[in-house]
DSSP file (Angstrom, degrees, kcal/mol; ACC not computed):
  #  RESIDUE AA STRUCTURE BP1 BP2  ACC     N-H-->O    O-->H-N    N-H-->O    O-->H-N    TCO  KAPPA ALPHA  PHI   PSI    X-CA   Y-CA   Z-CA
    1    1 A M              0   0    0      0, 0.0     2,-0.2     0, 0.0     0, 0.0   0.000 360.0 360.0 360.0 128.3   22.3   61.9  192.1
    2    2 A A        -     0   0    0      1,-0.1     2,-0.8     2,-0.0     0, 0.0  -0.530 360.0-129.9 -80.8 140.2   21.5   58.2  192.2
    3    3 A D        +     0   0    0     -2,-0.2     2,-0.3     2,-0.0    -1,-0.1  -0.813  49.1 144.8 -88.8 113.2   23.5   55.9  194.5
    4    4 A R        -     0   0    0     -2,-0.8    -2,-0.0     0, 0.0     0, 0.0  -0.980  51.6-107.7-146.7 156.8   24.7   53.0  192.3
    5    5 A E        -     0   0    0     -2,-0.3     2,-0.1     1,-0.1    -2,-0.0  -0.697  41.2-116.2 -83.1 134.6   27.7   50.8  192.0
    6    6 A P        -     0   0    0      0, 0.0    -1,-0.1     0, 0.0     0, 0.0  -0.394  32.2-107.6 -69.8 150.5   29.8   51.5  189.0
    7    7 A S     >  -     0   0    0      1,-0.1     4,-2.4    -2,-0.1     5,-0.2  -0.288  29.1-107.6 -70.9 161.5   30.1   48.7  186.4
    8    8 A P  H  > S+     0   0    0      0, 0.0     4,-2.3     0, 0.0     5,-0.2   0.873 121.6  53.1 -58.5 -36.3   33.3   46.7  186.0
    9    9 A Q  H  > S+     0   0    0      2,-0.2     4,-2.1     1,-0.2     5,-0.1   0.911 109.5  48.2 -65.3 -41.1   34.1   48.5  182.7
   10   10 A E  H  > S+     0   0    0      2,-0.2     4,-2.3     1,-0.2    -1,-0.2   0.898 112.0  49.0 -66.5 -40.0   33.6   51.9  184.4
   11   11 A M  H  X S+     0   0    0     -4,-2.4     4,-2.7     2,-0.2    -2,-0.2   0.901 110.8  50.3 -65.3 -40.1   35.9   50.9  187.3
   12   12 A R  H  X S+     0   0    0     -4,-2.3     4,-2.6     2,-0.2    -2,-0.2   0.879 110.4  50.6 -65.4 -37.3   38.5   49.7  184.9
   13   13 A T  H  X S+     0   0    0     -4,-2.1     4,-2.2     2,-0.2    -2,-0.2   0.919 112.2  46.3 -66.4 -43.5   38.3   52.9  182.9
   14   14 A R  H  X S+     0   0    0     -4,-2.3     4,-2.2     2,-0.2     5,-0.2   0.920 114.4  47.5 -64.3 -43.5   38.8   55.0  186.1
   15   15 A L  H  X S+     0   0    0     -4,-2.7     4,-2.8     1,-0.2     5,-0.3   0.916 111.9  50.9 -63.0 -43.1   41.6   52.8  187.3
   16   16 A G  H  X S+     0   0    0     -4,-2.6     4,-2.4    -5,-0.2     5,-0.3   0.888 109.7  49.7 -63.2 -40.1   43.3   53.0  183.9
   17   17 A L  H  X S+     0   0    0     -4,-2.2     4,-2.2     2,-0.2     5,-0.2   0.942 115.4  42.2 -65.8 -46.9   43.0   56.8  183.8
   18   18 A G  H  X S+     0   0    0     -4,-2.2     4,-2.1     2,-0.2    -2,-0.2   0.939 119.3  42.6 -65.8 -47.6   44.5   57.3  187.2
   19   19 A A  H  X S+     0   0    0     -4,-2.8     4,-2.4    -5,-0.2     5,-0.2   0.910 114.7  50.6 -67.1 -41.9   47.3   54.7  186.9
   20   20 A G  H  X S+     0   0    0     -4,-2.4     4,-2.7    -5,-0.3    -1,-0.2   0.922 112.9  45.0 -63.3 -44.8   48.2   55.7  183.3
   21   21 A L  H  X S+     0   0    0     -4,-2.2     4,-2.8    -5,-0.3     5,-0.2   0.885 112.3  52.3 -68.1 -36.7   48.5   59.4  184.2
   22   22 A A  H  X S+     0   0    0     -4,-2.1     4,-1.8    -5,-0.2    -2,-0.2   0.936 114.4  41.8 -63.6 -45.8   50.5   58.7  187.3
   23   23 A I  H  X S+     0   0    0     -4,-2.4     4,-2.2     2,-0.2    -2,-0.2   0.929 116.4  49.4 -66.5 -44.8   53.0   56.5  185.5
   24   24 A G  H  X S+     0   0    0     -4,-2.7     4,-2.7    -5,-0.2    -2,-0.2   0.894 110.6  49.2 -62.7 -41.0   53.1   58.9  182.5
   25   25 A M  H  X S+     0   0    0     -4,-2.8     4,-2.8     2,-0.2     5,-0.2   0.869 108.8  53.9 -69.0 -34.4   53.7   62.0  184.7
   26   26 A G  H  X S+     0   0    0     -4,-1.8     4,-1.9    -5,-0.2    -2,-0.2   0.931 112.5  43.3 -62.3 -44.3   56.4   60.2  186.6
   27   27 A I  H  X S+     0   0    0     -4,-2.2     4,-2.4     2,-0.2    -2,-0.2   0.904 114.0  52.3 -66.0 -40.6   58.2   59.5  183.3
   28   28 A G  H  X S+     0   0    0     -4,-2.7     4,-2.8     2,-0.2    -2,-0.2   0.898 108.8  48.3 -64.2 -41.8   57.5   63.0  182.1
   29   29 A V  H  X S+     0   0    0     -4,-2.8     4,-2.4     2,-0.2     5,-0.2   0.908 111.4  51.1 -65.5 -40.5   59.0   64.7  185.2
   30   30 A A  H  X S+     0   0    0     -4,-1.9     4,-2.3    -5,-0.2    -2,-0.2   0.916 112.9  45.5 -62.9 -41.8   62.1   62.5  184.9
   31   31 A L  H  X S+     0   0    0     -4,-2.4     4,-2.7     2,-0.2     6,-0.3   0.903 111.0  53.8 -66.1 -40.2   62.5   63.4  181.3
   32   32 A G  H  X>S+     0   0    0     -4,-2.8     5,-1.8     1,-0.2     4,-0.7   0.899 111.6  44.3 -61.7 -40.9   61.9   67.1  182.1
   33   33 A V  H  <5S+     0   0    0     -4,-2.4     3,-0.4     3,-0.2    -1,-0.2   0.926 115.7  47.0 -69.1 -43.9   64.6   67.1  184.7
   34   34 A S  H  <5S+     0   0    0     -4,-2.3    -2,-0.2     1,-0.2    -1,-0.2   0.860 118.8  39.8 -69.5 -33.5   67.1   65.2  182.5
   35   35 A L  H  <5S-     0   0    0     -4,-2.7    -1,-0.2    -5,-0.2    -2,-0.2   0.534 104.4-129.0 -89.3  -6.3   66.4   67.4  179.5
   36   36 A D  T  <5S+     0   0    0     -4,-0.7     2,-0.3    -3,-0.4    -3,-0.2   0.859  79.6 107.6  58.3  37.1   66.3   70.6  181.6
   37   37 A N     >< -     0   0    0     -5,-1.8     4,-2.1    -6,-0.3     5,-0.2  -0.752  44.5-179.2-144.8  91.6   63.0   71.4  179.9
   38   38 A W  H  > S+     0   0    0     -2,-0.3     4,-2.8     1,-0.2     5,-0.3   0.862  81.0  55.9 -63.9 -38.3   60.0   70.9  182.2
   39   39 A I  H  > S+     0   0    0      1,-0.2     4,-2.1     2,-0.2    -1,-0.2   0.934 111.0  43.5 -62.5 -46.5   57.4   71.9  179.6
   40   40 A L  H  > S+     0   0    0      2,-0.2     4,-2.4     1,-0.2    -1,-0.2   0.912 114.7  50.2 -64.7 -43.0   58.5   69.3  177.1
   41   41 A G  H  X S+     0   0    0     -4,-2.1     4,-2.3     1,-0.2    -2,-0.2   0.920 112.4  45.3 -63.7 -45.3   58.9   66.6  179.8
   42   42 A I  H  X S+     0   0    0     -4,-2.8     4,-2.3     2,-0.2    -1,-0.2   0.885 112.3  52.6 -67.8 -37.0   55.4   67.1  181.3
   43   43 A S  H  X S+     0   0    0     -4,-2.1     4,-2.0    -5,-0.3    -2,-0.2   0.928 111.6  45.4 -62.4 -45.0   53.9   67.2  177.8
   44   44 A I  H  X S+     0   0    0     -4,-2.4     4,-2.6     1,-0.2    -2,-0.2   0.887 111.1  54.7 -64.5 -37.8   55.5   63.9  176.9
   45   45 A G  H  X S+     0   0    0     -4,-2.3     4,-2.7     2,-0.2    -2,-0.2   0.891 107.0  49.5 -62.9 -40.4   54.4   62.6  180.3
   46   46 A V  H  X S+     0   0    0     -4,-2.3     4,-2.7     2,-0.2     5,-0.2   0.912 111.5  49.2 -64.8 -41.7   50.7   63.5  179.6
   47   47 A I  H  X S+     0   0    0     -4,-2.0     4,-2.0     2,-0.2    -2,-0.2   0.930 113.8  45.2 -63.5 -45.1   50.9   61.8  176.2
   48   48 A I  H  X S+     0   0    0     -4,-2.6     4,-2.5     2,-0.2    -2,-0.2   0.911 113.2  51.8 -63.8 -42.0   52.4   58.6  177.6
   49   49 A G  H  X S+     0   0    0     -4,-2.7     4,-2.3     1,-0.2    -2,-0.2   0.910 110.1  46.6 -63.1 -44.2   49.9   58.7  180.5
   50   50 A L  H  X S+     0   0    0     -4,-2.7     4,-2.0     2,-0.2    -1,-0.2   0.881 112.1  51.8 -66.5 -36.6   46.9   59.0  178.2
   51   51 A S  H  X S+     0   0    0     -4,-2.0     4,-2.1    -5,-0.2    -2,-0.2   0.921 111.8  46.3 -64.0 -43.2   48.3   56.2  176.0
   52   52 A L  H  X S+     0   0    0     -4,-2.5     4,-2.8     1,-0.2     5,-0.2   0.880 109.3  54.7 -66.8 -37.3   48.7   53.9  179.0
   53   53 A S  H  X S+     0   0    0     -4,-2.3     4,-2.2     2,-0.2    -1,-0.2   0.895 109.6  46.9 -65.4 -38.1   45.3   54.7  180.3
   54   54 A V  H  X S+     0   0    0     -4,-2.0     4,-1.7     2,-0.2    -1,-0.2   0.914 113.0  49.8 -66.6 -42.1   43.7   53.7  177.0
   55   55 A A  H  X S+     0   0    0     -4,-2.1     4,-0.8     1,-0.2    -2,-0.2   0.902 112.9  45.9 -64.4 -40.9   45.8   50.5  176.9
   56   56 A I  H  < S+     0   0    0     -4,-2.8     3,-0.4     1,-0.2    -1,-0.2   0.895 112.6  51.1 -68.7 -39.2   44.8   49.6  180.5
   57   57 A G  H  < S+     0   0    0     -4,-2.2    -1,-0.2    -5,-0.2    -2,-0.2   0.792 114.3  43.1 -68.4 -28.2   41.1   50.4  179.8
   58   58 A Q  H  < S+     0   0    0     -4,-1.7    -1,-0.2    -5,-0.1    -2,-0.2   0.524  86.4 114.6 -95.1  -7.6   41.0   48.2  176.7
   59   59 A A  S  < S-     0   0    0     -4,-0.8     2,-0.5    -3,-0.4    -3,-0.0  -0.362  75.5-111.1 -66.4 139.7   43.0   45.3  178.1
   60   60 A P        -     0   0    0      0, 0.0     2,-0.1     0, 0.0    -1,-0.1  -0.614  32.4-175.1 -73.6 122.8   41.0   42.0  178.4
   61   61 A W        +     0   0    0     -2,-0.5     2,-0.3     2,-0.1    -2,-0.0  -0.406  21.6 157.1-113.8  52.0   40.6   41.3  182.1
   62   62 A R        -     0   0    0     -2,-0.1     2,-0.4     2,-0.0     0, 0.0  -0.610  19.2-171.7 -82.8 136.6   38.9   38.0  181.9
   63   63 A R        -     0   0    0     -2,-0.3     2,-0.7     2,-0.0    -2,-0.1  -0.995  18.6-137.2-126.0 133.6   39.1   35.6  184.8
   64   64 A R    >   -     0   0    0     -2,-0.4     3,-0.8     3,-0.0     2,-0.5  -0.790  19.5-142.3 -88.1 122.3   37.9   32.1  184.7
   65   65 A R  T 3  S+     0   0    0     -2,-0.7     3,-0.1     1,-0.2    -2,-0.0  -0.733  81.6   0.8 -87.2 127.0   36.0   31.3  187.9
   66   66 A G  T 3  S+     0   0    0     -2,-0.5     2,-0.3     1,-0.2    -1,-0.2   0.653  85.9 162.0  75.5  15.5   36.7   27.8  189.1
   67   67 A A    <   -     0   0    0     -3,-0.8    -1,-0.2     1,-0.0    -3,-0.0  -0.536  22.9-156.6 -72.4 129.3   39.1   27.0  186.4
   68   68 A M        -     0   0    0     -2,-0.3     3,-0.1    -3,-0.1    -1,-0.0  -0.774  22.2-102.6-103.9 149.6   41.2   24.0  187.3
   69   69 A P        -     0   0    0      0, 0.0    -1,-0.1     0, 0.0     0, 0.0  -0.281  54.8 -77.2 -66.3 158.6   44.7   23.2  185.8
   70   70 A E        -     0   0    0      1,-0.1     0, 0.0     2,-0.1     0, 0.0  -0.281  45.2-123.0 -57.4 137.5   44.9   20.5  183.2
   71   71 A D        -     0   0    0      1,-0.1    -1,-0.1    -3,-0.1    -3,-0.0  -0.753  14.5-154.5 -84.5 120.4   44.8   17.0  184.6
   72   72 A P        +     0   0    0      0, 0.0     8,-1.9     0, 0.0     2,-0.2   0.579  67.7  90.4 -75.0  -7.0   47.9   15.1  183.6
   73   73 A T  B    S-A   79   0A   0      6,-0.2     6,-0.3     1,-0.1    -2,-0.1  -0.587  74.7-125.3 -90.0 153.4   46.2   11.8  183.8
   74   74 A G    >   -     0   0    0      4,-3.4     3,-1.2    -2,-0.2    -1,-0.1  -0.072  38.7 -85.6 -80.3-173.4   44.4   10.1  181.0
   75   75 A D  T 3  S+     0   0    0      1,-0.3    -1,-0.1     2,-0.1    -2,-0.1   0.810 128.6  52.6 -66.1 -29.8   40.8    8.8  181.0
   76   76 A D  T 3  S-     0   0    0      2,-0.2    -1,-0.3     1,-0.0     3,-0.1   0.401 120.6-105.7 -89.4   4.2   41.9    5.5  182.5
   77   77 A G  S <  S+     0   0    0     -3,-1.2     2,-0.3     1,-0.3    -2,-0.1   0.402  81.3 123.8  91.5  -3.1   43.7    7.2  185.4
   78   78 A T        -     0   0    0      1,-0.1    -4,-3.4    -5,-0.1    -1,-0.3  -0.656  69.4-104.1 -91.5 150.2   47.2    6.5  184.1
   79   79 A E  B     -A   73   0A   0     -2,-0.3     2,-0.2    -6,-0.3    -6,-0.2  -0.530  33.8-129.0 -75.3 134.0   49.6    9.3  183.6
   80   80 A Q        -     0   0    0     -8,-1.9     2,-0.3    -2,-0.3    -1,-0.1  -0.572  18.7-143.3 -83.0 145.3   50.1   10.3  179.9
   81   81 A E        -     0   0    0     -2,-0.2     3,-0.1     3,-0.0    -1,-0.0  -0.825  16.8-114.7-108.0 147.6   53.7   10.6  178.6
   82   82 A D        -     0   0    0     -2,-0.3     2,-0.0     1,-0.1    -1,-0.0  -0.517  43.1 -98.2 -72.9 145.7   54.9   13.1  176.1
   83   83 A P        -     0   0    0      0, 0.0    -1,-0.1     0, 0.0     0, 0.0  -0.355  44.6-100.6 -64.9 148.0   56.0   11.6  172.8
   84   84 A A        -     0   0    0      1,-0.1     2,-0.1    -3,-0.1    -3,-0.0  -0.433  38.9-110.9 -68.7 138.0   59.8   11.0  172.5
   85   85 A P              0   0    0      0, 0.0    -1,-0.1     0, 0.0    -3,-0.0  -0.415 360.0 360.0 -68.5 147.3   61.6   13.7  170.4
   86   86 A R              0   0    0     -2,-0.1    -2,-0.0     0, 0.0     0, 0.0   0.397 360.0 360.0-105.8 360.0   62.9   12.5  167.1
């Protein structure tokens, strides 16, 4: 087995699967207790968990490195004003 660092996509997929199933199972157990039907609650929890894991894995996780907030001053160094509402 080769020792290698997982890619960011692989790490996001692993994180999404674990987090999604944990949240889904929590919801499923709560539903199972409230409905007095553990099988139904856990089944719904697994479905919710897998749905969340796919959503977390597909979410865009872009970060801009070194992105600075918009500069409110104009090119000549004076502060720009918003146009007056009509």
